[in-house]
Each structure stands twice: as structure tokens, then as C-alpha cells.
C-alpha positions as CSV (number, residue, x, y, z in Angstrom):
1,M,0.0,0.0,0.0
2,T,1.1,3.6,-0.7
3,L,0.3,6.4,1.6
4,V,1.3,10.0,2.4
5,G,1.9,11.5,5.8
6,G,3.4,14.6,7.3
7,T,5.5,15.5,10.4
8,Q,5.0,17.9,13.3
9,A,8.5,18.6,14.4
10,E,9.3,21.4,16.8
11,K,11.7,23.1,14.4
12,V,9.8,24.6,11.5
13,H,12.5,23.8,8.9
14,C,12.7,20.2,10.0
15,N,9.2,19.2,8.8
16,K,8.6,16.9,5.8
17,L,6.0,15.1,3.8
18,F,6.7,11.4,3.4
19,I,5.5,9.2,0.5
20,M,5.6,5.6,1.8
21,K,5.2,2.3,0.2
22,M,4.5,-0.6,2.6
23,S,5.0,-4.1,1.2
24,N,5.6,-7.7,2.3
25,M,3.1,-7.4,5.1
26,H,1.9,-10.6,6.8
27,Q,-0.5,-11.7,9.4
28,T,0.9,-11.4,12.9
29,K,1.7,-14.8,14.4
30,P,0.9,-16.1,17.9
31,P,3.7,-16.2,20.5
32,K,6.1,-19.1,20.2
33,D,5.8,-22.0,22.5
34,E,8.4,-21.5,25.2
35,E,9.0,-25.3,25.3
36,D,9.9,-25.3,21.6
37,D,13.7,-25.2,21.8
38,E,14.8,-27.6,19.1
39,D,17.6,-26.1,17.1
40,E,16.3,-27.0,13.7
41,E,12.9,-25.5,14.4
42,N,14.4,-22.4,15.8
43,E,16.6,-22.0,12.8
44,S,13.6,-22.4,10.5
45,D,11.6,-19.9,12.5
46,S,14.3,-17.3,12.2
47,E,14.4,-17.8,8.4
48,D,10.6,-17.5,8.3
49,E,10.8,-14.3,10.3
50,E,13.4,-12.8,7.9
51,E,11.2,-13.6,4.9
52,T,8.1,-12.1,6.5
53,K,9.6,-8.8,7.7
54,P,7.6,-5.9,6.3
55,V,9.4,-3.5,3.9
56,L,9.0,0.3,3.9
57,E,10.2,2.5,1.1
58,C,10.1,6.2,1.8
59,A,10.6,9.4,-0.2
60,A,10.7,12.7,1.7
61,I,9.7,16.3,0.6
62,R,10.7,19.3,2.7
63,H,7.7,21.1,4.1
64,S,7.5,24.6,5.5
65,G,6.1,24.3,9.0
66,C,4.2,21.5,10.8
67,V,1.8,19.6,8.7
68,D,-1.6,20.1,10.3
69,R,-3.4,17.9,7.7
70,I,-2.8,16.4,4.3
71,K,-5.2,15.0,1.7
72,V,-4.6,13.3,-1.6
73,T,-6.6,13.2,-4.8
74,K,-6.1,12.2,-8.5
75,F,-6.2,15.2,-10.8
76,A,-5.2,15.4,-14.5
77,D,-3.9,11.8,-14.3
78,K,-1.6,12.6,-11.5
79,Y,-1.7,12.1,-7.7
80,I,-1.6,15.4,-5.9
81,A,-1.7,16.4,-2.3
82,A,-2.9,19.5,-0.4
83,S,-1.3,20.2,2.9
84,W,-2.2,22.7,5.7
85,S,0.8,24.2,7.3
86,E,1.2,25.9,10.7
87,V,2.6,28.9,8.9
88,G,-1.0,29.7,7.6
89,K,-0.5,28.5,4.1
90,V,-2.0,25.7,2.0
91,F,0.3,23.9,-0.4
92,V,-0.5,21.7,-3.4
93,W,2.1,19.1,-4.4
94,D,2.7,16.9,-7.4
95,L,3.5,13.4,-6.0
96,T,4.6,11.9,-9.3
97,L,8.3,11.8,-8.7
98,P,8.3,10.5,-5.1
99,I,5.7,7.9,-6.0
100,N,8.0,6.7,-8.8
101,A,10.9,6.7,-6.4
102,V,9.2,4.3,-3.9
103,N,8.3,2.0,-6.7
104,D,11.7,1.9,-8.6
105,H,15.0,1.5,-6.8
106,R,16.9,3.3,-9.6
107,V,14.6,6.3,-9.4
108,M,15.0,6.3,-5.6
109,M,18.8,6.3,-5.8
110,S,18.7,9.3,-8.2
111,Y,16.1,11.0,-5.9
112,I,18.5,10.6,-2.9
113,Q,21.8,11.3,-4.6
114,N,20.5,14.4,-6.4
115,S,18.7,15.7,-3.3
116,E,15.5,15.9,-5.3
117,N,13.0,18.1,-3.5
118,P,9.8,18.9,-5.3
119,Q,8.4,22.4,-4.8
120,P,4.7,23.1,-4.3
121,I,2.9,23.5,-7.6
122,F,0.5,26.0,-6.0
123,T,0.4,27.9,-2.7
124,F,-2.5,29.8,-1.1
125,A,-1.7,32.4,1.6
126,G,-5.0,34.1,1.8
127,H,-6.2,32.4,5.1
128,L,-5.9,34.7,8.2
129,S,-4.4,31.8,10.3
130,E,-3.5,28.2,10.2
131,G,-6.2,25.5,9.9
132,F,-7.1,21.9,9.9
133,A,-10.1,21.6,7.7
134,L,-9.2,20.3,4.2
135,E,-11.1,18.2,1.7
136,W,-10.9,17.4,-2.1
137,S,-14.3,17.0,-3.8
138,P,-15.0,13.4,-4.8
139,L,-17.2,14.5,-7.7
140,V,-15.4,17.5,-9.2
141,S,-11.8,16.7,-10.0
142,G,-9.4,19.3,-8.4
143,M,-12.0,21.2,-6.4
144,L,-10.9,21.8,-2.8
145,A,-12.3,23.4,0.3
146,T,-10.1,24.7,3.2
147,G,-11.1,26.0,6.6
148,D,-9.0,27.9,9.1
149,C,-8.9,28.6,12.8
150,K,-10.4,32.1,12.2
151,K,-13.8,30.5,11.2
152,N,-13.4,31.1,7.4
153,I,-13.8,28.6,4.5
154,H,-12.3,29.2,1.1
155,L,-13.3,27.4,-2.1
156,W,-10.8,26.3,-4.7
157,K,-11.7,25.7,-8.3
158,P,-9.2,24.3,-10.8
159,L,-8.0,26.4,-13.7
160,E,-5.5,25.6,-16.4
161,G,-2.1,25.9,-14.7
162,G,-3.4,26.3,-11.2
163,W,-6.5,27.1,-9.0
164,H,-8.8,30.0,-8.5
165,V,-9.3,30.5,-4.8
166,D,-12.3,32.7,-4.0
167,Q,-11.0,35.6,-1.8
168,R,-14.5,36.0,-0.2
169,P,-14.7,33.3,2.5
170,Y,-17.8,31.3,3.3
171,T,-18.8,32.7,6.7
172,G,-21.2,31.2,9.2
173,H,-19.1,29.6,11.9
174,T,-18.2,31.7,14.9
175,D,-15.1,29.8,15.8
176,S,-12.4,27.5,14.3
177,V,-13.5,25.2,11.4
178,E,-12.2,21.8,12.3
179,D,-13.3,19.5,9.4
180,I,-14.9,19.6,6.0
181,Q,-16.7,16.9,4.1
182,W,-18.1,17.0,0.6
183,S,-21.4,15.3,-0.3
184,P,-20.7,12.0,-2.1
185,T,-23.8,12.6,-4.3
186,E,-24.3,16.4,-4.7
187,I,-21.5,18.3,-6.4
188,N,-22.4,21.7,-4.9
189,V,-22.9,20.6,-1.3
190,M,-20.5,20.3,1.6
191,A,-20.6,20.0,5.4
192,S,-18.4,21.5,8.1
193,C,-18.0,21.3,11.8
194,S,-16.5,23.7,14.3
195,V,-15.3,24.6,17.8
196,D,-18.6,26.5,18.0
197,K,-20.4,23.1,18.5
198,T,-22.2,23.3,15.2
199,I,-22.4,21.2,12.0
200,R,-23.3,23.2,8.9
201,I,-24.4,22.3,5.4
202,W,-23.4,24.6,2.6
203,D,-24.6,25.1,-1.0
204,I,-21.7,26.6,-2.9
205,R,-24.0,27.9,-5.7
206,A,-25.1,30.6,-3.3
207,S,-23.0,33.7,-2.6
208,S,-20.4,33.2,0.1
209,N,-22.4,35.0,2.8
210,K,-25.6,33.1,2.1
211,A,-24.2,29.6,1.3
212,C,-24.9,28.2,4.8
213,M,-28.3,26.5,4.3
214,L,-28.6,24.3,7.4
215,T,-27.1,24.6,10.9
216,R,-27.3,22.2,13.8
217,Q,-26.6,24.1,16.9
218,N,-25.1,22.2,19.9
219,A,-24.3,19.1,17.8
220,H,-22.0,18.1,20.7
221,D,-21.5,19.3,24.2
222,S,-18.2,20.9,23.2
223,D,-16.0,21.3,20.1
224,V,-17.0,19.2,17.1
225,N,-13.6,17.8,15.9
226,V,-14.4,15.5,12.9
227,I,-17.2,14.5,10.6
228,S,-17.6,11.8,7.9
229,W,-20.3,11.7,5.2
230,N,-21.7,8.2,4.4
231,K,-21.2,7.3,0.8
232,S,-24.5,5.4,0.3
233,E,-26.9,6.6,3.1
234,P,-27.9,10.2,4.0
235,F,-25.9,10.0,7.3
236,I,-23.2,12.2,8.7
237,L,-21.0,10.8,11.5
238,S,-19.5,13.3,14.0
239,G,-17.0,13.1,16.9
240,G,-16.4,15.8,19.5
241,D,-14.2,16.8,22.4
242,D,-17.0,15.3,24.6
243,G,-15.8,11.9,23.5
244,K,-19.2,11.2,21.9
245,L,-19.9,9.7,18.5
246,R,-23.1,10.8,16.9
247,V,-24.9,9.8,13.6
248,W,-27.2,12.3,12.0
249,D,-29.9,11.6,9.5
250,L,-29.8,14.4,6.9
251,R,-33.5,13.8,6.1
252,K,-34.3,15.2,9.6
253,F,-31.4,17.7,9.8
254,P,-31.0,20.1,11.5
255,E,-34.0,19.9,13.9
256,G,-34.0,16.1,14.5
257,D,-32.0,14.5,17.2
258,P,-29.1,12.2,16.2
259,I,-30.3,8.7,15.3
260,C,-27.7,7.3,17.8
261,T,-25.1,8.5,20.2
262,F,-22.2,6.4,21.5
263,K,-20.2,7.3,24.6
264,H,-17.5,4.7,24.9
265,H,-14.3,6.9,24.4
266,T,-13.2,8.7,27.5
267,A,-11.3,11.5,25.7
268,P,-11.8,13.7,22.7
269,I,-12.5,12.0,19.3
270,T,-9.6,12.6,16.9
271,S,-10.8,10.8,13.7
272,V,-13.9,9.1,12.2
273,E,-14.6,7.4,8.9
274,W,-17.4,5.3,7.4
275,H,-16.4,2.1,5.8
276,P,-16.0,2.7,2.0
277,T,-18.6,0.0,1.0
278,D,-20.4,-1.2,4.1
279,H,-22.9,1.6,4.9
280,S,-23.5,0.6,8.5
281,V,-19.8,0.2,9.6
282,F,-17.5,3.0,10.8
283,A,-14.3,3.4,12.7
284,A,-13.2,6.1,15.3
285,S,-10.2,7.0,17.3
286,G,-9.8,9.0,20.4
287,A,-7.2,10.8,22.7
288,D,-7.8,7.8,25.0
289,D,-5.5,5.8,22.8
290,Q,-8.3,3.6,21.5
291,L,-9.4,2.9,17.9
292,T,-12.9,1.4,17.7
293,Q,-14.9,-0.3,15.0
294,W,-18.7,0.0,15.0
295,D,-21.7,-1.5,13.1
296,L,-25.0,0.2,13.4
297,A,-26.8,-2.9,12.1
298,V,-25.9,-5.0,15.2
299,E,-28.4,-5.3,18.0
300,R,-28.1,-6.8,21.5
301,D,-29.8,-10.1,20.4
302,D,-27.1,-10.6,17.7
303,V,-24.3,-10.8,20.2
304,Q,-26.2,-12.9,22.8
305,E,-24.9,-16.5,22.4
306,E,-27.5,-19.2,22.9
307,G,-27.2,-20.8,26.3
308,K,-24.3,-18.5,27.4
309,E,-24.5,-15.6,29.8
310,L,-22.6,-12.5,28.9
311,S,-20.3,-11.0,31.6
312,P,-21.3,-7.6,33.2
313,E,-18.3,-6.0,31.4
314,I,-19.5,-7.2,28.0
315,L,-23.1,-6.1,28.8
316,A,-21.9,-2.6,29.7
317,L,-20.5,-2.2,26.1
318,P,-22.7,-1.0,23.3
319,P,-23.7,-4.0,21.2
320,Q,-22.7,-2.0,18.1
321,L,-19.0,-1.9,19.3
322,L,-17.3,-4.6,17.2
323,F,-13.7,-4.2,18.1
324,I,-11.2,-2.1,20.2
325,H,-7.7,-1.7,18.9
326,Q,-5.1,-0.5,21.5
327,G,-1.3,-0.1,21.8
328,Q,-0.8,3.2,20.0
329,K,-0.2,6.6,21.7
330,E,-1.9,9.8,20.6
331,I,-3.8,8.4,17.6
332,K,-4.3,11.3,15.2
333,E,-6.0,9.9,12.1
334,L,-7.4,6.6,10.7
335,H,-8.4,5.6,7.2
336,W,-10.0,2.5,5.6
337,H,-8.0,1.2,2.7
338,K,-10.3,1.6,-0.4
339,Q,-8.7,-1.3,-2.4
340,M,-8.2,-3.8,0.5
341,P,-11.6,-4.6,2.1
342,G,-11.6,-4.2,5.9
343,V,-8.0,-3.0,6.2
344,L,-7.5,0.0,8.5
345,I,-4.4,2.1,8.9
346,S,-3.9,4.6,11.8
347,T,-1.2,7.1,12.5
348,A,0.0,8.0,16.0
349,Q,2.9,9.4,17.9
350,S,4.1,5.8,18.2
351,G,3.9,5.0,14.5
352,F,1.6,3.4,11.9
353,D,-0.6,0.4,12.6
354,V,-2.1,-1.6,9.7
355,F,-4.6,-4.3,10.6
356,R,-7.7,-6.1,9.6
357,T,-10.2,-7.6,12.0
358,L,-12.5,-10.6,11.7
359,S,-15.4,-8.3,12.5
360,V,-15.4,-6.5,9.1
């Protein structure tokens, strides 16, 4: 699998983007039997371990400032990335060369020896501060929306040789815009969430000061950090500083209550994402160092085994909670792999985890 990430180093000039290719990944094995001490078997085990070690190829690009968020899309037959920087700028990068480098050893050698360092193909410095909200449209190639900590959202439209970024921001939020999601079915509709506790739905065909069509006040008890728009159902998933996960039915939005609220995480939610093909499944991560998998289609009767009593600890968990993944520190972001069904990757201070559960 190939992925893109960014660093948040203390020294501004030390930050980088990394294009990474992970290969030779294998299922984790159970611990060895301590009584198994035969030399031949041990030698065979060590050989097997060597053959099954994962391989990571990595190409770096220097980045001005910490990378607050990065998103990738395919545009004009190229993979490009947009990155939010702590210096208050949004950069767009052509990833062609570093992707070629991680896939071809000779290109990688040239990349390293010649100190190749791609420059941004476009830079927007019109935001009044840094930000975290950033999303490419899934329906209009090259269209981008970016939101900053000063409550403004700017719309990017692709032009020959670059982008036109509307200098008039979309206004409506009263505090930092934390996340943006485009509708998977309507090319002119996007959603945003904010520290002001609201989730807003926008129609970009309207003028920037009138584009906010629907507002859900007090969507969470505190900051709304992240949202995800279901690709096949009219649902938006949200996660907040209150540790709650909420699912909103857009047919009843904004007056209706969420169709479900889950309070399992004990710290702010840091990332949420619906499964790319299973409309009832989603994953979430929190500052409590947990990554959780959920399925809205599960009910209590589904997990009650015939003739077996469930423990009080199990009964205390929501039946929709399929799996809890632990072991990482400060999980920042998670994503389902679009080409590998059920595979999740998460990034944290302690590194990347790639796994697939039996639940999904």
C-alpha cells in the first residue's frame, strides 16, 4: 500500500512530507511455545521471520512548518496532495516523482543522490491563520475546500495551470473550522464542523455570505472535531471533544436528534470514517489511545450467544461496538483502505498500525 503523511517537528525547517510504500506485510503470528527449543525448528523460525519482515520504502519532501493535515486526490492523471501548514499556508504538491521513487529502486537512488526536493505547484496564503479543515471534492476533480482557525472557509476551483481561490470566504461559523466533508452525491454541497459546536451544510452555488443552508446548533457538548459523510446513506457521523460519536440523518437535519449517540471513548475523538462499501460500519479514534470499530446494524440479540450468559463487562459495552484496537499513543488519524476490504491504517505518535479484524 502507498500512503502520504506529514510530520509535526518542533523546528519549523525540519518538517517533511513522506510518501511511503509498505509491502511484504503478513498476518501477525501467535507467541512461540516456550518449550519449543529444538535447534532445527528455531533456525527455521528465524528464516521465516526474515522472509516475512515488512518492507518500507520512503521518499521525503521538505515542508515549511508543521503539517496540520494532508489529503490526496487524483487530478489530471496525477496524484496530488494538499497540505495545511502551521505557517498559515495551504500547499499543493505533485507526487509523481516521489511515488515513482518508492516503486523503482533506480529512481529512488537518483532521488536521494541528487537531493531531489519537489516544490509546491501551488500555494494559497489568503487564510488569516493556520487551519485543519481540508477536503478534495470526490465528484469534481481538483475542487478543494479549506477552513481555518479564524472561522473562514475558502473554495478552490481548478484552472489551467493552477487554481482560482475565492477571496471571499464562506462565513457562518463563529469559531475555528475543524473539518470539512463534501457530499458524495451532490457536487455543490459540503458540510463543516467547528469549535462553535455546530455542524453546517453549505450550497456553494449561493453567494459566500448566504451559502450556509442548514445549521445544527449544539451538535455536541463541546468542540466538534471531525465528521464523515456516508457514501450510500444520508448519514453524517461526527465526533467531539466530549468523547461522543453521533450519527445524523440528513432527512431530519437540523431539527432532529441524532439517530444514535455512543459514549465509549473517555477523551476527545480525533478521527472518524465510514467504511467505503459497508454503509453501517465505521471506525473512530480518540485521545484515550483507542481505535474502535462499530456496526449500526448490530443489535443486542445478535451478540447474545445461545445458552451462554454475557459478563457484566460485556453487557456494559454498546452492542454495536465490534472491536477495540489499542497499543498506540496519541492516535491522530485513521483511514479505511479503499482497495483492501476491511483494512484499517492509523497514524499516531508511536507510528503506523495496519490491521484487519475478523469483524469487518
